[in-house]
C-alpha positions as CSV (number, residue, x, y, z in Angstrom):
1,M,-21.3,26.5,-19.7
2,N,-18.4,25.8,-21.7
3,D,-18.4,23.1,-24.5
4,R,-16.7,20.4,-22.3
5,A,-19.2,21.0,-19.4
6,D,-22.0,20.9,-21.9
7,A,-20.8,17.5,-23.3
8,R,-20.5,16.2,-19.7
9,A,-24.2,16.9,-18.9
10,K,-25.3,15.4,-22.1
11,R,-23.6,12.0,-21.0
12,Q,-26.3,11.7,-18.1
13,S,-29.8,10.2,-18.8
14,E,-32.5,13.0,-19.4
15,K,-34.4,11.9,-16.4
16,V,-31.5,12.2,-13.9
17,S,-30.0,15.4,-15.7
18,A,-33.5,17.1,-15.2
19,A,-33.6,16.2,-11.6
20,L,-30.0,17.4,-10.9
21,A,-30.7,20.6,-12.8
22,R,-33.7,21.2,-10.5
23,I,-31.8,20.7,-7.4
24,A,-28.9,22.7,-8.7
25,A,-31.2,25.6,-9.2
26,K,-32.8,25.4,-6.0
27,R,-29.6,24.9,-4.0
28,P,-26.9,26.7,-5.9
29,R,-24.4,26.9,-3.0
30,V,-22.1,23.7,-3.3
31,I,-20.0,24.2,-0.2
32,D,-20.9,25.4,3.2
33,L,-19.6,23.4,5.8
34,S,-22.0,22.5,8.8
35,L,-23.8,19.7,10.3
36,E,-26.9,21.2,11.6
37,R,-28.6,21.5,8.2
38,M,-27.9,17.8,7.5
39,L,-29.3,16.6,10.7
40,S,-32.5,18.6,10.3
41,A,-33.0,17.3,6.8
42,L,-32.2,13.7,7.6
43,A,-34.8,14.0,10.5
44,A,-37.3,14.8,7.9
45,L,-36.4,11.5,6.1
46,D,-36.7,9.6,9.3
47,D,-33.0,9.4,9.9
48,P,-31.8,7.0,7.2
49,H,-28.2,7.7,8.3
50,K,-29.1,5.6,11.5
51,N,-30.1,2.7,9.5
52,L,-27.1,2.0,7.3
53,P,-24.8,-1.1,7.1
54,P,-21.6,-1.4,9.1
55,L,-19.4,1.2,7.6
56,F,-15.8,2.6,7.0
57,H,-15.5,6.4,6.9
58,V,-12.5,7.5,4.7
59,A,-10.9,11.1,4.9
60,G,-7.9,12.7,3.7
61,T,-6.4,15.0,0.9
62,N,-5.2,12.4,-1.6
63,G,-5.6,8.6,-1.8
64,K,-9.3,8.5,-0.5
65,G,-10.8,7.0,-3.5
66,S,-7.9,4.7,-4.1
67,T,-8.1,3.4,-0.5
68,L,-12.0,3.0,-0.8
69,A,-11.3,1.0,-4.0
70,F,-9.0,-1.4,-2.2
71,L,-11.5,-1.8,0.7
72,R,-14.3,-2.6,-1.7
73,A,-12.3,-5.0,-3.7
74,V,-11.1,-7.0,-0.8
75,L,-14.5,-7.0,0.8
76,E,-16.1,-8.1,-2.3
77,A,-13.3,-10.8,-2.6
78,S,-14.5,-12.0,0.7
79,G,-18.1,-12.5,-0.7
80,A,-19.6,-9.5,0.9
81,R,-22.2,-7.0,-0.7
82,V,-20.6,-3.3,-0.6
83,H,-22.4,0.1,-0.9
84,T,-19.9,3.1,-1.8
85,Y,-20.2,6.8,-1.8
86,T,-17.6,8.7,-3.6
87,S,-17.2,12.1,-5.4
88,P,-17.0,13.6,-7.7
89,H,-18.1,11.3,-10.5
90,L,-16.0,10.9,-13.8
91,V,-18.5,10.0,-16.4
92,T,-22.1,9.8,-15.0
93,F,-23.3,10.9,-11.6
94,N,-24.6,7.4,-10.8
95,E,-21.1,6.4,-10.0
96,R,-21.2,8.3,-6.8
97,I,-23.7,5.9,-5.3
98,V,-23.0,2.3,-5.7
99,L,-25.7,0.0,-4.2
100,A,-24.5,-3.6,-3.4
101,G,-21.8,-3.5,-6.2
102,A,-23.7,-1.6,-8.9
103,P,-24.1,2.0,-9.6
104,I,-27.4,3.2,-8.7
105,T,-29.9,3.0,-11.6
106,D,-31.5,6.1,-13.3
107,D,-34.8,5.3,-12.0
108,A,-33.7,4.6,-8.4
109,L,-31.6,7.8,-8.5
110,A,-34.5,10.0,-9.7
111,D,-36.7,8.5,-7.1
112,V,-34.6,9.3,-4.0
113,L,-33.8,12.7,-5.4
114,A,-37.5,13.4,-5.7
115,R,-38.5,12.0,-2.3
116,C,-35.6,14.2,-0.6
117,D,-36.8,17.2,-2.3
118,A,-40.3,16.9,-1.1
119,A,-39.3,15.9,2.4
120,V,-36.7,18.5,2.9
121,G,-38.6,21.4,1.0
122,E,-37.1,24.7,0.5
123,G,-34.5,24.3,3.1
124,V,-31.0,25.8,3.0
125,L,-29.2,22.5,2.0
126,T,-26.1,22.7,-0.1
127,Y,-26.1,20.6,-3.4
128,F,-23.5,18.3,-1.7
129,E,-25.6,18.0,1.5
130,F,-28.7,17.4,-0.5
131,I,-26.9,14.5,-2.7
132,T,-25.5,12.9,0.8
133,C,-29.2,12.8,2.1
134,A,-30.3,11.0,-1.1
135,A,-27.4,8.6,-1.0
136,F,-28.3,7.7,2.7
137,L,-31.8,7.1,1.9
138,A,-30.9,4.8,-1.0
139,F,-28.2,3.0,1.3
140,S,-30.7,2.6,4.0
141,E,-33.2,1.0,1.7
142,T,-30.8,-1.5,-0.1
143,P,-29.5,-4.6,1.8
144,A,-25.7,-4.8,1.9
145,D,-23.1,-6.0,4.4
146,Y,-20.8,-2.7,4.3
147,L,-20.9,0.7,3.3
148,L,-17.7,2.6,2.3
149,L,-18.2,6.4,2.8
150,E,-15.8,8.8,1.4
151,V,-15.6,12.4,2.9
152,G,-16.5,15.2,0.5
153,L,-14.4,18.0,2.0
154,G,-12.5,18.1,5.3
155,G,-14.1,15.9,7.8
156,R,-15.2,17.7,11.1
157,L,-18.2,19.6,9.3
158,D,-18.5,17.5,6.1
159,A,-22.0,16.3,5.4
160,T,-21.0,12.5,5.7
161,N,-19.9,13.1,9.4
162,V,-23.4,12.6,10.7
163,V,-22.7,8.9,11.0
164,E,-22.3,8.0,14.7
165,Q,-20.2,4.6,14.9
166,P,-18.1,3.5,11.8
167,L,-16.2,0.3,12.3
168,A,-13.2,2.5,11.6
169,S,-12.2,6.1,10.6
170,L,-9.5,6.1,7.9
171,V,-7.3,9.3,7.0
172,A,-5.2,9.1,3.8
173,P,-2.4,11.4,3.5
174,V,-3.2,15.0,4.2
175,G,-1.8,17.8,2.0
176,M,-2.4,21.4,1.1
177,D,-5.9,21.9,-0.6
178,H,-9.1,23.7,-0.1
179,R,-7.4,26.3,1.9
180,D,-10.2,28.6,1.8
181,Y,-12.4,26.2,3.9
182,L,-9.9,24.1,5.8
183,G,-7.3,26.5,6.8
184,D,-3.9,27.7,5.4
185,T,-1.5,25.4,7.3
186,I,-1.1,21.5,7.2
187,E,-1.9,21.5,10.9
188,K,-5.1,23.3,10.5
189,I,-6.0,21.0,7.6
190,A,-5.3,17.9,9.5
191,A,-7.2,19.1,12.4
192,E,-10.3,19.3,10.2
193,K,-9.6,15.9,8.7
194,A,-9.2,14.4,12.2
195,G,-12.8,15.4,13.0
196,V,-14.1,12.2,11.7
197,F,-12.5,10.5,14.7
198,K,-15.0,9.2,17.2
199,R,-14.8,7.7,20.6
200,G,-14.2,4.1,20.6
201,V,-13.7,3.8,16.8
202,P,-10.4,3.0,15.6
203,A,-8.5,5.9,14.1
204,V,-6.6,4.5,11.2
205,I,-4.0,6.9,9.9
206,G,-2.1,6.6,6.6
207,P,1.5,7.9,5.8
208,Q,1.7,11.5,6.7
209,S,4.1,14.5,7.1
210,A,5.5,14.6,10.6
211,A,3.3,17.8,11.2
212,A,0.0,16.1,10.0
213,M,0.7,12.9,11.8
214,A,1.4,14.8,15.1
215,I,-2.1,16.7,14.9
216,L,-4.0,13.4,13.7
217,R,-2.3,11.5,16.6
218,A,-3.4,14.2,19.1
219,E,-6.9,14.8,17.9
220,A,-7.5,10.8,17.9
221,E,-6.3,10.6,21.4
222,R,-8.6,13.7,22.4
223,A,-11.6,12.1,20.8
224,G,-10.9,8.8,22.7
225,A,-10.2,6.9,19.2
226,P,-7.8,4.1,19.5
227,V,-4.8,5.1,17.2
228,F,-3.7,2.7,14.4
229,A,-1.1,4.7,12.5
230,F,1.4,4.0,9.9
231,G,5.0,3.6,11.0
232,T,4.1,2.7,14.4
233,E,1.1,0.3,14.7
234,W,1.4,-1.0,11.1
235,D,3.6,-0.7,8.0
236,A,3.2,-1.6,4.4
237,R,5.9,-1.6,1.9
238,A,6.9,-3.0,-1.6
239,E,9.3,-5.8,-1.4
240,Q,10.6,-7.9,-4.5
241,G,7.3,-7.2,-6.5
242,R,5.0,-7.9,-3.3
243,L,3.0,-5.9,-0.8
244,I,4.2,-6.5,2.6
245,F,1.9,-5.6,5.3
246,Q,2.9,-6.0,9.0
247,D,1.1,-4.9,12.3
248,E,1.7,-5.8,15.9
249,T,0.3,-9.3,15.3
250,R,0.8,-10.3,11.9
251,L,3.0,-10.2,8.8
252,S,1.3,-10.8,5.4
253,D,3.1,-11.4,2.1
254,L,0.5,-10.3,-0.5
255,A,0.0,-9.8,-4.2
256,P,0.9,-6.1,-5.5
257,P,-1.8,-3.6,-6.4
258,R,-2.9,-3.4,-10.1
259,L,-3.2,0.3,-9.7
260,F,-0.1,1.9,-10.8
261,G,2.4,4.0,-8.8
262,A,4.5,3.3,-5.6
263,H,1.9,5.5,-3.5
264,Q,-0.7,2.7,-4.1
265,Y,1.1,0.3,-1.9
266,D,0.5,2.9,0.8
267,N,-3.1,3.2,0.0
268,A,-3.5,-0.6,-0.2
269,G,-1.7,-0.7,3.1
270,L,-4.3,1.7,4.5
271,A,-7.2,-0.2,3.5
272,I,-5.7,-3.4,5.0
273,A,-5.1,-1.4,8.2
274,G,-8.6,-0.3,8.4
275,L,-10.0,-3.9,8.0
276,R,-7.6,-5.3,10.6
277,A,-8.4,-2.4,13.0
278,A,-12.1,-3.3,12.5
279,S,-11.4,-6.7,13.5
280,L,-12.5,-8.3,10.2
281,K,-10.9,-11.8,9.9
282,L,-9.7,-12.0,6.4
283,D,-7.0,-14.4,5.2
284,D,-4.3,-13.4,3.1
285,A,-5.7,-15.1,0.0
286,V,-8.8,-12.9,0.1
287,L,-6.5,-9.7,0.7
288,S,-4.3,-10.6,-2.1
289,K,-7.2,-11.1,-4.4
290,G,-8.6,-7.9,-3.6
291,I,-5.6,-5.8,-3.7
292,A,-4.8,-7.2,-7.2
293,N,-8.2,-6.9,-8.6
294,A,-8.8,-3.4,-7.2
295,V,-9.7,-0.7,-10.0
296,W,-9.9,3.0,-9.7
297,P,-10.5,4.7,-13.1
298,G,-8.7,8.1,-13.9
299,R,-5.8,7.6,-11.3
300,L,-2.7,7.0,-13.4
301,Q,-4.6,4.9,-15.7
302,R,-2.9,4.0,-19.0
303,L,-5.4,4.4,-21.9
304,K,-5.6,1.6,-24.4
305,E,-8.3,2.4,-26.8
306,G,-10.2,5.5,-28.0
307,P,-9.8,8.5,-30.4
308,L,-6.9,10.1,-28.7
309,I,-5.0,6.6,-28.9
310,A,-6.0,6.3,-32.5
311,L,-4.8,10.0,-33.4
312,A,-1.5,9.5,-31.8
313,E,-0.9,6.2,-33.5
314,R,-1.6,7.7,-37.0
315,L,0.8,10.7,-36.2
316,L,3.5,8.6,-34.8
317,G,3.4,5.4,-36.8
318,A,4.1,3.6,-33.5
319,A,2.2,2.7,-30.3
320,P,1.5,5.7,-28.2
321,E,1.8,5.8,-24.3
322,I,-0.9,8.0,-22.9
323,W,-1.6,8.1,-19.2
324,L,-4.6,9.7,-17.4
325,D,-4.6,11.1,-13.7
326,G,-7.3,13.1,-12.0
327,G,-4.8,14.4,-9.2
328,H,-5.1,18.2,-8.8
329,N,-2.8,19.4,-5.9
330,P,0.9,19.5,-5.3
331,H,0.8,16.2,-3.4
332,A,-0.9,14.4,-6.2
333,A,1.3,15.9,-8.7
334,A,4.4,14.7,-6.7
335,A,3.1,11.1,-6.7
336,A,2.3,11.3,-10.5
337,A,5.9,12.7,-11.2
338,R,7.4,10.0,-9.3
339,A,5.4,7.2,-11.2
340,M,6.6,8.9,-14.4
341,G,10.0,8.8,-13.2
342,D,9.8,5.1,-12.5
343,L,8.5,4.6,-15.9
344,E,11.5,6.7,-17.3
345,E,14.0,4.4,-15.7
346,R,12.3,1.4,-17.4
347,S,11.9,3.0,-20.7
348,A,13.2,6.7,-21.7
349,R,10.6,8.8,-23.4
350,R,10.1,12.5,-23.4
351,L,7.4,13.3,-20.9
352,V,4.7,15.7,-22.2
353,L,1.9,17.0,-20.0
354,I,-1.6,17.9,-21.1
355,T,-3.2,19.8,-18.2
356,G,-6.4,21.3,-17.3
357,M,-7.3,22.5,-13.8
358,Q,-10.0,24.2,-11.9
359,N,-9.4,28.0,-11.2
360,N,-9.3,27.5,-7.4
361,K,-6.2,25.1,-7.6
362,D,-2.5,25.7,-6.9
363,A,-1.3,25.4,-10.4
364,D,2.2,26.7,-9.7
365,G,2.7,24.1,-7.0
366,F,1.2,21.4,-9.1
367,F,3.8,22.1,-12.0
368,T,6.7,22.4,-9.5
369,A,6.6,18.6,-9.1
370,F,7.3,18.2,-13.0
371,A,10.0,20.7,-13.2
372,G,13.0,19.3,-14.9
373,A,11.0,16.0,-15.7
374,A,8.3,17.4,-18.4
375,S,9.7,18.7,-21.6
376,M,6.4,20.5,-22.4
377,A,3.0,21.1,-21.1
378,F,0.0,21.8,-23.4
379,T,-2.8,23.4,-21.5
380,V,-6.5,23.0,-21.9
381,E,-9.7,23.7,-20.2
382,A,-11.4,21.1,-17.9
383,G,-15.0,20.3,-18.4
384,I,-16.5,22.5,-15.7
385,D,-17.6,26.2,-15.5
386,S,-15.0,26.9,-12.9
387,A,-12.2,25.7,-15.3
388,A,-9.1,27.9,-15.2
389,P,-8.4,29.5,-18.6
390,R,-5.6,27.6,-20.5
391,E,-3.4,30.8,-20.9
392,E,-3.3,31.1,-17.0
393,I,-2.4,27.3,-16.7
394,A,0.5,27.9,-19.1
395,A,1.7,30.8,-17.2
396,A,1.7,28.8,-14.0
397,A,3.8,26.1,-15.8
398,E,6.2,28.6,-17.0
399,R,6.7,30.1,-13.7
400,A,7.4,26.4,-12.1
401,G,9.9,25.9,-14.8
402,V,7.9,23.7,-17.3
403,P,7.8,25.1,-21.0
404,A,4.2,25.5,-21.8
405,A,1.7,26.5,-24.4
406,P,-2.0,26.8,-24.6
407,A,-3.8,24.2,-26.9
408,A,-7.1,24.8,-28.7
409,S,-8.5,21.4,-27.8
410,M,-7.5,18.0,-26.4
411,E,-7.0,16.8,-30.0
412,D,-4.8,19.8,-30.7
413,A,-2.7,18.9,-27.5
414,V,-2.3,15.5,-28.6
415,T,-1.2,16.4,-32.0
416,R,1.3,19.0,-30.8
417,A,2.7,16.5,-28.1
418,C,3.4,14.1,-31.0
419,R,5.1,16.6,-33.2
420,G,8.2,17.3,-31.0
421,A,9.6,18.9,-27.9
422,D,7.7,22.3,-28.5
423,G,4.8,20.9,-30.5
424,K,6.0,22.5,-33.9
425,G,8.2,20.0,-35.4
426,A,7.2,17.2,-37.6
427,G,8.1,14.5,-35.1
428,A,9.8,11.3,-35.7
429,K,8.2,8.1,-36.7
430,G,8.6,4.5,-36.7
431,T,9.6,3.3,-33.2
432,D,8.4,3.4,-29.7
433,A,11.4,5.3,-28.6
434,D,10.4,8.2,-30.9
435,A,6.9,8.5,-29.3
436,P,6.3,10.8,-26.3
437,R,4.8,9.7,-22.9
438,I,1.8,11.7,-22.5
439,L,0.3,12.4,-19.1
440,I,-3.2,14.0,-19.1
441,C,-3.6,15.4,-15.7
442,G,-4.7,18.2,-13.4
443,S,-8.6,17.6,-12.9
444,L,-10.9,14.8,-12.3
445,Y,-13.2,16.6,-14.4
446,L,-10.9,16.6,-17.4
447,A,-10.2,12.9,-16.7
448,G,-13.8,12.3,-16.7
449,D,-14.1,14.1,-20.2
450,V,-11.3,11.7,-21.6
451,L,-12.9,8.5,-20.1
452,A,-16.1,9.2,-21.6
453,D,-14.6,8.1,-24.9
454,H,-11.8,5.8,-23.8
455,R,-10.8,2.9,-21.8
């Protein structure tokens, strides 16, 4: 375990850490897509997945978490109690399982893990399947009005896809990721994502490439799922600082998202489309309140306080601008690059990346989005055993046309980013214009490491 991964483990309570360690030791395989094992294990637990609140099932490559955050905020603005299931977590594992608005407690988490372990026995569940069983058990035993269920990987064979009749199945933008499991073309990946569509359940489709949209529509029709797709059945756009949502029956002029980036208008629109498709009658005041209040840490989040902010401020003698984004594939990188471009138009600063990634990600494709925009990339290792070496990440950046150099640590990377274009100069001091715009990016694990000490 590397130093960052070790620090990540120590952020968790001893009780939960021990329970998770036992499960990981017994079930070391993380991914092995199938539904049979899940159904057998859930049967041993008296089928908790059949005793869940009304739910929304959210799939896609990018934007699943943000879409879920908008759904949650709107539903809570209406007074509803909401469960959520997301992955991975940023700081502590409890974030993955939210019960009626609050992360599951350590005692409750340790309890459902132990009960699942006893019921399932020495079966062949993967780690993620086991965790999903435990989440379903917790959700089934805690009253709530809705459950928001995020797909872990793909859709068709994902552990969450044992649910039978969601209120709506949502698919956020589909991009190239997890090719080893989902396929090597956008069409194959879209077909796997479309596996969440079910007969009679609205198939709510967010903005997509033409190829992905064609597959998603065809698969929804094949499944007998009514199609509610962006660009035809509904539309969302930014207009004069507002979010405009329109479907076949209604136009809503809503407050804009607090979450930064033009793509968040699309994610907010997908959430509203899901609510409308499910026939939830929420007025525009509730929609506006929820969209404006939604938060989703680690997604184009500007850091305001913490040791890296203090370090940069000491070096620059001016207010630093440090952003954090956990996006880790080319599609997510393109969204982050567009957001940085929007900031550049408002206030010109040199853009410096601090990037850590997992070794199974498309680093070359990720950095291509920043070619010509980022003046420099300093590379670090994300807080996970599968982190790519910083030298390999730097080489990928260079191949994509972004000057890069490995950094010894996050602190070293921030220090060098503040010194100048190549990280070697003394750096100018005294005004905001002299300071860089720093984007820490490439991994949700890296984002979690940073957020443990910042806000």
